[in-house]
N, C-alpha and C positions, 0 to 999 in steps of 0.2 A: 301691422294691425295690434292691435292689442290683446293682455292675455287669453280672454276670455274666446273672440275669435279663431286663434292661434288653434284652443282647445277644440274649438268642431270644426275646424280644417284636420285637425291631424286623427282626430275621428272617424270623420269622411273616408282619410285615406287608409288608415288601419280596414275599413270593410274592405274597399274599390282594389285592395292590392292581397287580400289573403289568396291570390292565387286559384281562388275558384266563387264559382258563383255562390257569395254568401244566401241563406234564403230569407233574411228580411233585408237582404240587397242585392237586387238583382242587377246584369247588363244591362236593361231596360231603366231601371230608375238610374243609373250611372247615367246614360244618354238624354233621362229626364231632366236629372237635374243640369245635366252642361249645357243642355238648349236652352231653358229657363235663365240659366247666369250669361246666357251669349243673348239674350232676347233685348237684355237691358245693359250690355256690353262694348265698346267702340274697341278696334283695336288696339286703339290710343291710350284703355282704361289703363288705369294704375295695378300692375298684378295682383300685387296684396288687396285690393277691393274685388279683384274679379271673383279672386278663390273664397272672402268671405261673403259675397254673395251667392255663387253656391253649396257652399256648405249650408248658409243659410236657406237653400228650396234645398239641399237635402233632407235636411234634420223635419221640416216638416215631412216629411215622408217616412224617416227612419223613427221619431221619438215618438210617436203613436204604437208604432208595432213592439219595442221593447222598452220595459219600466226601465230597465239598467241604463241607457244611455243617456234617462234624463235625469236618472241619478247624480251620473260620475260628472255631467254637465254642470249639474244646478251645486256640487259639492265643492265648497266655498276653502281654498288652498291656504287663505291666510286670513287673520285677524291681526287687527289691532292693537288690539288688547292683549294679544301675545307680548307683546311690545314689552307692556304696562305689568303685563306677570310677572318678566324675566327679570324686570327691574327690582320688584318688592320681592322677590324670593330673593335674588342677590343678597339684598339689605338685610331681609331675615337672617339668611347663613351668616351671613355677615356680626351683625348685634348680636349671636347667640353663640359664635364664636369666642372660646376661652383666650382669650388676645391677651393678656395679665397673668396668668397662672395663676398657683398658688402663693399663699407670704403675702399678697397684698402689694407685693412689687413686680414690677417689669425690667425684665432683663432684657435690655439694651438690643443686645444681641439675638434675641428670638428672634425665630422663624416666622410666626402671625405677619408680623409687617412686613422684613425683609424676603419671606419667601416671597408674600405676596409679590415683592415687589420682581424680584428674580426672576419669577413667572408669565409676568406680563411682559418681562422685556426679551424673554424666549420668544414669546408669539407677537412681536413686534419683529422682530428676526424674522421669526417665518413670512411673514406678509411682505416684508420686500424681496426676500430670497425666491428667486424663479424657479419653486421647486414642483414639478407634475401633478396637478391637483386632478386629474381627469376619474379617478378613484373615489373620492371626496366629491365631489361633486355628483356623482352617481349613490354616491351613497346617502346623501343629504336631502337628496331630490326624492332617492324611494323612497324615503323616512316620512318626508311631507304627503306624500300619494301614497298612500296604504290603500290597495284598492281595494284586498281583502277583510280589509276590515269593511269599508263602505260598501261591499254590496253582500255582506254578511247576512243571511236568511233571504237572500234572493237566488233565482236561479242564471248561472254565471254563462255570461257571453265569452269563449277562447278568445274571440279579437276583441274584447274590451281588458284582457289582459296583456295583450299584446299593446293596443294601446296605452294603458300605464307605463309600458315599456318606454317606449315610443317618450311619452311625454315627459319621462325621468330625463332621460338623454336630452332632448331638446329644450325642456325648464332648466338643465342645470344652472345657466348664470343666475337668472331671476330666484332658486332657488338658492343655492347659494351664497347672494346677498342677506337676503331673507333671515337666512339663520345666523349670518355674519352680526346681524342687528341683532338680534337673542344672545348670541354669546358677547357682543359687545356692554347689552346693555347689563347681561351677569356681573360682568366681568366688574365693573361700575357703580353696582349695586352692589355686591360685595364688601369693596373699598366704603364704599360709604356705610354701611351697615358696621364696618371694624371700627371706623372715626367715630361715629355715632355711641358705638358700645366703649369707648375709652374715655369718651367727654360725660357720659352718662354714670359709668361706675366711680370714676373720678369724682364727680360730684356729690356724691352722696358715701364712698370710701378713703383714706387717706393713702395713695398709694406712694412708693418711693421705688426709686430710679437705680439700678444696680447693671453690672454684666458680672457676668462667669465663666468662663474659657478653659478647657483641658489642655489646649495648645497653643491660644496668644498671650502674648505680656503688656504689660498698658501699655510701654510705648506704641505697640503693633495696632492695638485697640482702640488707642486714640486719635493715630493718623487715619487710621480703617473710615470710624466714626465722622473725622470732621470733614472728607472725602462726600462719605455717602451722604451728611447731613449738609452739606454744600449746600446746594440746591436751593433746598427749604429754608435755609439759611437768607439767601437773596430773596427769597418769597415775600417770608415774613419781615423783611429787613423797614419796612413801608409802613408796618402795623403792628407790630409787636418784637422788636428785635433780640433775638436770644440770642447770647457767647456762651460758645463751645465752652467747657474746664481744660484749667491746664491739667499736664504732666501730675501733677499729685492729685486733681483735683478728681483725675479719673483714677488714681490709686483710691481713695476714698468709695470712689462705687466699685469697687472690686470686692463681691460675695467669696466670701471664702467660707469653704466647706456646704454652700449653699446655706445660709444662716440668715433670715429675714436680719437688712440693714435696721442701724437704729433711727429716729425720727431725728434728721438734722435739716436748717435751711437750701444746704449743700445736695443732697440726697434726692430734694425734691421731685417728683413725678410730673410737676404742673408744664415746666417746659420743653421736656423729651414729650410728655402726648399732643407740645402745639406741632415740635417738631415733624412728630411720626403721621401726623396727620394732615399737615402741609407737603411731604414726600407723597404722602398715600394720593393726596389730590393732582400731586402735579406728575405722576407718572402712571398715576393706572385711571383714577376718574377722569380728568381733562381729555386725556388722550382718547381713551373707551369711547367717553360719551359721543367726541368728534367723528370718531369711526363708523358708529354707530348710526351718527347722521348722514355722515357721507354713505353709509349701505343702503341707505334708506331712500335719500336722495335717488342711488341707481336706482335700487327696487322699484320707485315709484316710474324710472326712468320706461325700463326694462317693461314694464305690466303695459306699460302704453305705446311702449314699441317693443313689441316682444321679437328676439331676437332668433324669428325661424327663417332658418337657410331655402331658399327659394332655389337658387345657382345651383346646376349639379346633381340634382335628383331628379328622375328620369320621370317622374310617375308629376313630378310639378312641371315640368319640363312641356310635357304631355299634353297638361291641360291649359297651359298657356298657349302653347304653337297652333290649340282648336282657337283658344281664345283670336290670337292673331291670322286666323285664318290660314294656319299651317298645316301640314302631317309628317309624323314620322315615316321613318325609312329603316327598316329593316332588312339587312343582307344576309343570304346564308351561301355559303363558299364552302362545297365540298372538296375533300381531301381523296383522290385518292381512290374512292367509291361513291357509288351515287345513293343518293336517301330515296325511299321510294316515295312515290309521292303522298301513301296518305298518312305518311310518319311527317314529311315537311307540314301538312295541315295542322297534326294534329300540335307541331313545335308551334307553327302558327297563333291554333286558339287558345293556346296556351300563353303566349305574347300580349294578343290583342288586346286582353284586362288593365293589363301593366302598361303599355302605349296608346291603349287612345283606340277607340275604333273605326276609324279613319287611316289606320295603318296601315302603308302600304310595304307588302312583303315583295322578296325579289331574291328568287333562287339562280345563283350563275353557276357557270359550269362546270363540270368537275373538273377540278386542278388534279393534273398528269404526275403522279410519285414520281419526287425532284424530279420538276421541268422547272427548267431555271425560267421560261419564259412569265414576265409579270406585268402583260395582256392583261388578263383575269382583274389582277388588281385593280389594276388602274379606269377599268369599266365596275367594277362592283364599288369602288370609293368616287363615283366621276360624279354624283349625285348628292355628296355630302350623307351620308347616311346617321340616320342616330344611333344605330346598332351595327355592329360585325359578326356574325356568328361561323369563324371554320369548324368546320363539321368533320370530326376524323371516326374510325370507328374503334372498337376499342380492341379489334382482335390485330391489329398495329402495335409491331412497338415504337415508341415515342425515341424516335432518331434527335440529339441534338445537331449533328451537322446536315439532318437534313430536315425534319418536321421543324427544329429550331430556331432552321435558320428562315425557313419560308415565314413563321409565324413575327420572327424582328423584323422580315419587309414589310411585311404587311403593316405592324406598328410603323414603319418609319412612312409607307407608303400613306398613311393613315395621319400622322401628324402634319402633311402638306394635307390633307383634305378637312381641316379641321377638326382631329381627334375624336372621332364617334370610339363611343363606348365599346370594348367589347369585351367578347365572353367565349369562352374555350366550349365545341358540345363534341360531346364525346358519344355514341351509339353503341351501349349496351347488348343489345336483345342478342346479336347473333350468335357473343363471344360467352353469356350466360346461358343460351341453350343447351351450348355445345359442351360448356366446362362447370355447370352450375349441382350437377350433380355427383360426376366422377373426379372433379378437382376446385373443387371454391377455393380454395387458396390462390390459384391463380389469377381469378379475379380480382382481388383485394392487390396481390401484386400489381397488378397492371394497371388497377385504379392508381395504385399511389403511383407510381412509375409517368401517366400522364400528371396528376397531382405537380408532382416535383418541376415537370416541367413548365406547367404553367404558372405556378409560383415564380418559378426562377424569371419568368415572363411578365410578372404581374398580374396575372388577366384569375379571374374565376372561372370553375371550371363547370357545367353545365351535365351532369350524368342524363341519357334519356335510354326510354326502350322502346322500340317504335316511333319514337317523336315527344313522346309523354314525357317529362321531366320526371326524376324519383327523387327520393330522400335519401339524406340530407341537402345534398347541394340546390332541389327547388329551390327550399328554403333559402338558404344563400344568398343562389342568384338573387333570388326577391325580393330579397332585404337588400342590397346589393342598387337592383335594377328601382326601386323605390324611393331609396334614401333613408330606409329605419336603420336602426343601429345593429349592428351582430350582437 
């Protein structure tokens, strides 16, 4: 799908995975949007087209209810004129930079040209190295989407804050490509400004070339500049061949005591300006413009084919199951202690908005403590459930050799049954009622113990009280189930 459609889909996802019935978008609204999309879609319809049609239908109801929704959707995240502005800004900065220094002379070892070349060489190296860029992507994309600035003066919907966070992660490849275009054009413009400044100042002033160094002798400077200016010499060989001076010529260019050189044909800055301009064009302007063009093509591709991950996100899986006329299945597996029917129903009601109104809910018989019979596991996983919920009580101390072994057996059986998602449910109500007033530290210790066991097994923990999920575990699991960023 394209960028605009992806924004619409993610916005509706945020409202529908808020965990509770949002006043602007109720469960009935969700069912209505699904029905409208299903009426115009076949089971074989492409998933992105089905989701786009559903988001379009949903916005017909949601947009009139909240002005911030339409404001967020209509806010442009990219303007082509930003690219031109970055290039022109770089040109201006390069032109006004003091590239020649005082005394109407050009220091052949000066930092403006060589510093810029070295900086760009470092950037090229970082671009080819396999460095972790997750933090950079999130930083850049968040700066390109300042929701708070957009909603300034308007009533803020907390769900839109979550939309911004989700979009920042989902749009990271696109935002990074666009930021790269601006960065490359700015760097190319800076080099062009330096080149223009060199030539324009050379037209009106008589500049002389020389070098000065505390640590380098004449022979070292000759070798270094011969190597550094070699590519520029080759580039200019067909247009304006330039020969570098010999050792005696470099010695004559040595600036002793910082005094300006006496004007002679040998120390004219004209050939050196040509070499510096060619060096900047060869190592900065050309590569940066090429990288900007490639980044622009990449951004255009992603804006038309937005990389929205649909596979593995239960929210999208459920919608696409409905498109295929399938149903989600959830299996609750109590361990060592039965749950009250009201608690089971409360947990079912919390999951239903996440997994769909047609969700099938199945409570398996209680598994006895320490039992080695795996019949219950096979029965629970026989129908390839979407989500498996092993349920424990906080009053029980987690034991690796008992609880951990059973959970590993569950994971192994699940791998054979299509690897359903598994979330560890811990009922806290009884233990909190018993120790909440007298020993709250015991509650935290027991929670930490169950969390450590779950982390070791790679599972999320959902803490519930009488079946009702409690924070912060409810938010963490909700985001895992709907594929949002943590």
